[in-house]
C-alpha positions in Angstrom: 40.1 42.1 25.9 43.1 43.4 23.5 46.5 42.5 23.5 49.0 45.0 24.1 51.8 45.0 22.1 55.2 45.3 23.1 58.1 47.5 21.6 61.7 46.7 21.5 64.1 49.7 22.6 67.1 49.1 21.6 70.1 51.0 23.7 72.4 52.7 21.8 75.8 53.4 24.4 77.7 55.7 21.6 74.7 57.9 22.1 73.5 58.2 25.1 77.7 59.2 25.9 77.1 61.8 22.9 73.7 63.1 24.9 76.1 63.0 28.7 78.5 65.1 26.8 75.5 67.1 25.5 74.6 68.3 29.0 77.9 68.8 30.7 78.8 73.0 31.5 82.0 73.9 29.3 84.8 75.6 30.6 83.7 79.0 29.1 79.9 79.0 31.0 81.6 78.5 33.6 82.0 82.3 34.6 78.6 82.8 32.2 75.9 84.9 34.4 72.5 83.6 34.1 69.4 85.7 33.8 66.7 85.8 35.7 63.2 85.4 33.7 61.1 86.6 36.2 59.2 89.6 36.0 60.4 92.2 38.9 57.6 94.3 40.9 57.0 97.8 39.2 59.0 100.5 42.5 61.4 97.7 43.8 65.0 99.1 44.0 67.7 96.0 44.4 68.9 94.7 46.9 72.5 96.7 47.6 73.4 94.4 51.3 77.2 92.3 51.7 77.4 89.2 52.7 77.8 89.4 56.8 80.9 86.6 56.1 82.6 89.4 54.6 82.1 92.2 57.0 85.3 91.1 59.6 84.1 90.5 63.7 84.3 93.8 65.9 86.9 93.1 68.5 86.1 94.1 72.4 88.9 96.9 73.2 91.3 95.7 75.8 93.3 98.2 78.0 96.6 97.0 76.9 99.2 96.1 80.0 101.6 98.1 81.4 105.1 98.0 80.0 108.0 96.0 82.1 109.9 99.4 83.8 113.8 98.7 84.4 114.9 100.8 86.8 118.4 100.7 88.9 117.1 101.3 92.1 120.2 104.3 94.0 122.9 102.6 94.7 123.2 103.7 98.5 120.0 102.8 98.9 120.9 99.1 100.0 124.5 100.1 101.1 123.1 102.7 103.7 120.3 103.1 103.6 118.2 99.9 104.6 120.3 99.0 107.0 120.3 102.7 108.8 116.4 102.1 108.9 117.3 98.3 110.8 115.8 96.8 108.0 117.7 93.5 105.6 119.7 94.8 102.7 117.6 92.0 100.6 113.8 93.4 101.0 111.7 93.8 98.9 112.5 97.2 96.8 109.5 98.3 93.7 109.5 101.5 91.4 106.3 102.5 92.0 106.2 106.3 89.6 107.9 108.7 88.2 106.5 112.4 88.7 106.6 116.1 89.1 106.7 117.9 91.9 104.1 120.0 92.3 103.1 122.9 94.3 100.3 121.2 96.2 102.8 118.9 97.1 104.7 121.7 99.4 101.5 123.0 100.1 100.9 124.2 104.3 97.2 124.0 103.6 96.8 120.5 101.1 99.5 119.0 104.0 100.6 116.0 101.4 102.5 114.7 98.8 100.2 112.9 95.9 101.7 109.6 94.3 100.1 108.8 90.7 97.1 107.0 91.3 98.8 104.7 88.3 101.5 103.5 90.0 99.9 103.4 93.3 97.2 100.3 92.1 99.6 98.9 89.7 102.7 98.5 91.6 102.3 99.6 94.9 99.4 97.6 95.8 101.3 94.2 95.1 103.2 94.6 98.1 100.1 95.2 100.1 98.5 92.2 101.8 94.6 92.7 101.5 94.1 94.2 105.3 96.6 97.2 104.2 95.3 97.7 101.5 91.9 97.8 102.7 93.5 100.4 105.3 94.4 102.6 103.0 91.6 102.4 100.3 93.1 100.3 97.5 91.1 97.1 98.1 87.4 98.7 96.4 87.2 101.3 93.3 86.6 104.6 95.7 83.3 105.2 92.9 81.6 102.4 93.5 82.0 102.5 97.8 80.0 106.1 97.5 77.2 105.1 94.9 76.3 102.5 97.5 76.8 104.6 100.6 74.6 107.2 98.8 72.1 104.0 97.9 72.1 103.2 101.7 71.2 106.9 102.8 68.3 107.4 100.6 67.2 103.5 101.8 67.7 104.2 105.4 63.8 104.8 107.3 62.2 108.4 107.6 63.8 110.2 111.1 61.1 110.5 113.3 61.4 112.9 115.8 63.5 116.1 115.3 67.2 114.9 116.6 67.2 112.1 114.1 66.6 113.9 111.7 69.8 116.2 113.3 71.9 113.3 113.8 71.3 112.6 110.0 72.2 116.0 108.5 76.0 115.8 110.5 76.3 112.9 109.0 76.1 113.8 105.7 77.6 116.8 106.1 81.2 115.0 108.1 80.5 112.8 104.8 83.1 109.0 104.7 86.3 110.0 107.1 89.5 109.2 106.1 91.5 106.7 107.8 94.9 105.8 105.7 97.8 102.8 106.1 101.1 103.6 108.7 104.0 104.6 106.2 106.8 106.6 106.4 108.7 108.9 103.5 112.4 108.4 103.0 115.0 110.7 101.1 118.3 110.5 100.7 119.6 113.5 102.6 116.9 114.3 104.6 116.4 110.4 106.0 112.9 109.1 106.8 110.0 111.0 108.2 107.8 110.4 111.7 104.9 107.6 111.0 102.1 109.6 108.4 98.9 108.3 107.0 98.5 107.0 103.0 95.5 106.9 101.6 93.8 107.1 98.9 90.5 110.0 98.8 86.7 108.6 97.7 85.8 111.7 96.0 89.1 112.1 93.6 90.4 108.9 94.2 93.5 110.7 94.0 96.4 108.6 96.6 98.6 111.0 99.1 100.7 110.5 102.1 99.4 113.1 104.7 99.5 113.1 108.3 101.8 114.9 111.4 105.3 116.3 110.1 104.7 116.4 106.8 105.4 120.1 105.9 108.1 119.6 108.5 109.9 117.1 106.4 109.4 118.1 102.9 110.7 121.0 103.8 113.8 119.2 105.0 114.4 117.3 101.9 114.4 120.4 99.7 111.9 119.5 96.8 111.2 122.5 94.9 107.8 123.0 92.4 108.3 121.4 89.1 111.5 118.8 90.0 111.6 115.0 89.0 111.4 112.2 91.9 111.6 108.6 91.3 109.0 107.4 94.0 110.4 103.9 95.3 109.0 101.2 98.1 109.5 98.9 100.5 108.3 97.2 103.1 110.0 94.4 104.9 108.0 91.2 106.5 108.0 89.7 110.3 109.8 86.4 109.7 109.5 83.8 112.3 111.2 80.5 112.7 109.8 78.0 115.7 108.5 79.9 117.4 111.9 82.9 117.0 111.4 86.1 115.7 114.2 85.9 112.7 113.8 89.7 111.9 110.7 91.6 112.4 108.5 93.8 110.0 108.1 97.8 109.1 106.0 100.0 108.0 105.6 100.7 104.4 108.3 103.0 103.7 107.9 105.3 100.4 111.7 106.8 99.2 111.6 110.4 97.2 114.7 110.1 95.1 115.4 113.3 93.4 116.4 112.9 89.6 118.2 115.7 88.2 121.9 117.0 88.3 120.9 118.3 91.4 120.1 115.9 93.4 121.6 115.9 97.2 123.9 113.4 98.2 123.5 110.4 100.9 123.6 111.6 104.2 125.5 108.3 104.3 127.9 108.4 102.0 131.7 110.4 102.6 
């Protein structure tokens, strides 16, 4: 066997440091572009794309919260109106909405006063219990209820006789029966009305006050078309202590107050 000769390598630290410095990029090369030497395929255009991080994420549109309503109730409300109705002067009173009296509010054929739905849902609803909201048809979305009723009618079995078919047609013609929550309208000069009904229609989603005696009362209020009115609501809850009724509950009251300078005075003020 032949012998392998070993060569001695002398390590030069100064030369090694010089080689490392030569390999490091300089400050001038930091922004330089390094060309890509590979050949591009024929007929291929560069992709004009935007990095995903550069795209701002889409935000879900949210419905703005209603602005707080700071309205002052008529000064004679707690001084005269509430005591005249047999209610406590410290009962909770809520501002519901402001509207213009329309021709339909004064039309005997319509026989109802419309309350803006936004005010009914956002400001009147917190004043009522679940049972009262259900009675006024304010607990559920009427569009959803109508769709469910239509679906239920479609799922009903086919009538076996002509009598059953006629009964089914009558049910469809009658539609949904609108009940309502007992309510009394209140005017500063005309006082309180008899018992009326508050309800929301399933078809138009309008919240209205209706009932026998509505037109007679609204005439006493001397409202005219385009009158600006504020709508307020209050309801006294029954309070019992040790089995004894301290004060009784009341139906819902809806107060209508004109805002213009021609507002007639309170019937109790002198």
